[in-house]
N, C-alpha and C positions, 0 to 999 in steps of 0.2 A: 140187221137192216138198219140203215141210217136214212132218215127223212129230213130234207132241207126244204123249207118254204122260202121262196124269194118273193118279197112284196115290194111295191114301188111307192116312192114319195114323188109327187108331181113337182114341176118347176115352181109352183106356187108355195111349196112347203107342206101342202096338205097330203095326207095319205090317199092313195087311189081308192075310189069308191068300191070297185070290185074286190080289191085286196081286203078292205075292211069287212065286206060281206062274207068273203071266204073265211076269214079269221073268225068271225062270229059264228058261222055255220060249224066250223071245226069245234069251237067251244060248246055250242048248243048241242052238238051231236056226241059230246064226250070224247072226241078224237084229239083234242089239243095236246094231251100228255104224250101222244105218239109222235109229235113233231119234235125232232131232236135239235133242230137249229133253224133260226130265222135270220135271213140275210136281207138287207135293204138295198134296193136299186134306187138310188137317189138321182133323179133327172138333173139336179143342179151340180152333180159331181160325177162326171163320166168315169172316174177312177174308183167310185164306191164299189165295195165288194160285189154287190148284186149286179151292177152295171157291167163289171168285168166278166162275171160268171155268165150273164146273159149273152154277152158278145162271144165268149169262148164257145158257148153251146149253140150259138146262132138262133137264139130265142128272142122274139120281139114282142111277146105278150106277158102280161103280169096279171095276177100272180102265177107262178109256176112252181112245181115240185120236182126235186131231184131225189130219186130213190136209189140208194146204193145197197146192193145185196149180193154178198158172195162174189164180189168183183164186177158184177154187172151194174150198169148205170142206166136207169130209165127216167125219162123226162115226161112229166105230165103237165099239160097246159089246160086241161079240162078238169075242173073240180070233181064232177060227178064220176068221171071215169077213174080218177085217182082214188076216190072213196071206195068205189066198187072193187077195183082191182087190187088195191093195197090195204086199205083200212078194214074192209069187210071180208077179206079173203081168209081162208083157213091158215094162211101163212102166220097170222098173228098167234094162233094157238101153237103152231110149230115152234116159233121163237120162244114162247113161254115154256114149252116142254123142254127145249134145249137148255134154257136158263135153269130150270128146276133140276135137271140132271147134272149140270155143271156145278151147281151149288150144293148138291147132295150126292156125293160119289157112291154112297151106299145103295142108291136106287138104280134101277135099270128098267128098260122097256119089258113088258110081258109078252 
Protein backbone atom coordinates (compact mmCIF):
# COMPACT_ATOMS: atom_id res chain seq x y z
CA UNK A 1 0.00 0.00 0.00
CA UNK A 2 1.23 3.47 -0.89
CA UNK A 3 -0.43 6.54 0.65
CA UNK A 4 -0.01 10.03 -0.81
CA UNK A 5 -1.23 13.13 0.99
CA UNK A 6 -1.92 16.12 -1.24
CA UNK A 7 -1.98 19.40 0.65
CA UNK A 8 -2.50 22.91 -0.63
CA UNK A 9 -0.58 26.16 -0.45
CA UNK A 10 -2.88 29.16 -0.88
CA UNK A 11 -2.23 32.01 -3.32
CA UNK A 12 -1.03 34.04 -0.30
CA UNK A 13 1.77 31.50 0.23
CA UNK A 14 0.20 30.24 3.45
CA UNK A 15 -0.63 26.57 3.95
CA UNK A 16 -4.34 25.83 3.86
CA UNK A 17 -5.82 25.72 7.37
CA UNK A 18 -7.60 22.40 6.83
CA UNK A 19 -4.38 20.86 5.47
CA UNK A 20 -2.48 21.98 8.58
CA UNK A 21 -5.22 20.54 10.80
CA UNK A 22 -5.22 17.20 9.01
CA UNK A 23 -1.43 16.96 9.14
CA UNK A 24 -1.49 17.67 12.88
CA UNK A 25 -4.24 15.08 13.44
CA UNK A 26 -2.16 12.49 11.58
CA UNK A 27 0.83 13.27 13.78
CA UNK A 28 -1.17 13.38 17.02
CA UNK A 29 -2.84 10.07 16.15
CA UNK A 30 0.48 8.37 15.41
CA UNK A 31 -0.48 7.90 11.76
CA UNK A 32 2.12 10.20 10.17
CA UNK A 33 4.64 7.38 9.57
CA UNK A 34 2.06 5.62 7.37
CA UNK A 35 2.07 8.53 4.88
CA UNK A 36 4.50 7.55 2.14
CA UNK A 37 4.50 10.76 0.14
CA UNK A 38 3.37 14.36 0.54
CA UNK A 39 2.67 16.42 -2.58
CA UNK A 40 1.94 20.13 -2.58
CA UNK A 41 -0.79 21.73 -4.67
CA UNK A 42 0.41 25.31 -4.89
CA UNK A 43 -2.31 27.73 -6.05
CA UNK A 44 0.42 30.06 -7.32
CA UNK A 45 1.69 27.37 -9.69
CA UNK A 46 -0.91 25.47 -11.74
CA UNK A 47 1.87 23.11 -12.82
CA UNK A 48 2.85 22.14 -9.28
CA UNK A 49 2.69 18.36 -8.78
CA UNK A 50 -0.35 18.53 -6.52
CA UNK A 51 -2.29 20.84 -8.83
CA UNK A 52 -1.61 18.55 -11.79
CA UNK A 53 -2.61 15.46 -9.80
CA UNK A 54 -5.81 17.13 -8.55
CA UNK A 55 -6.68 18.08 -12.13
CA UNK A 56 -5.94 14.56 -13.42
CA UNK A 57 -8.15 13.05 -10.70
CA UNK A 58 -10.82 15.74 -11.01
CA UNK A 59 -10.48 16.67 -7.33
CA UNK A 60 -11.14 20.22 -6.20
CA UNK A 61 -10.79 19.77 -2.43
CA UNK A 62 -7.71 19.74 -0.28
CA UNK A 63 -6.31 17.93 1.47
CA UNK A 64 -6.93 14.59 -0.14
CA UNK A 65 -5.35 11.17 -0.01
CA UNK A 66 -4.48 8.83 -2.85
CA UNK A 67 -4.22 5.21 -1.74
CA UNK A 68 -2.65 2.74 -4.15
CA UNK A 69 -3.00 -0.89 -3.17
CA UNK A 70 -2.41 -3.89 -5.42
CA UNK A 71 -3.14 -1.89 -8.55
CA UNK A 72 -6.30 -0.28 -7.15
CA UNK A 73 -6.41 3.48 -6.60
CA UNK A 74 -8.80 5.00 -4.06
CA UNK A 75 -9.19 8.72 -3.44
CA UNK A 76 -10.25 10.06 -0.05
CA UNK A 77 -11.32 13.66 0.42
CA UNK A 78 -12.72 13.05 3.92
CA UNK A 79 -10.10 12.67 6.65
CA UNK A 80 -12.20 10.59 9.06
CA UNK A 81 -13.30 8.18 6.33
CA UNK A 82 -9.66 7.79 5.27
CA UNK A 83 -8.57 7.06 8.84
CA UNK A 84 -11.38 4.57 9.42
CA UNK A 85 -11.07 2.71 6.12
CA UNK A 86 -7.31 2.80 5.65
CA UNK A 87 -5.37 3.58 8.81
CA UNK A 88 -7.55 1.74 11.31
CA UNK A 89 -8.39 -1.26 9.15
CA UNK A 90 -6.95 -4.73 9.55
CA UNK A 91 -5.12 -4.15 6.28
CA UNK A 92 -2.30 -2.60 8.30
CA UNK A 93 -1.67 -5.89 10.10
CA UNK A 94 -1.87 -7.79 6.82
CA UNK A 95 0.86 -5.59 5.33
CA UNK A 96 3.01 -6.12 8.42
CA UNK A 97 2.49 -9.88 8.19
CA UNK A 98 3.48 -9.91 4.51
CA UNK A 99 6.60 -7.90 5.21
CA UNK A 100 7.55 -10.20 8.09
CA UNK A 101 7.20 -13.27 5.85
CA UNK A 102 9.12 -11.65 2.99
CA UNK A 103 11.99 -10.73 5.30
CA UNK A 104 12.04 -14.15 6.98
CA UNK A 105 11.73 -16.90 4.34
CA UNK A 106 12.05 -19.57 7.05
CA UNK A 107 8.63 -18.53 8.47
CA UNK A 108 5.19 -19.48 7.17
CA UNK A 109 1.56 -19.09 8.21
CA UNK A 110 0.24 -21.69 10.65
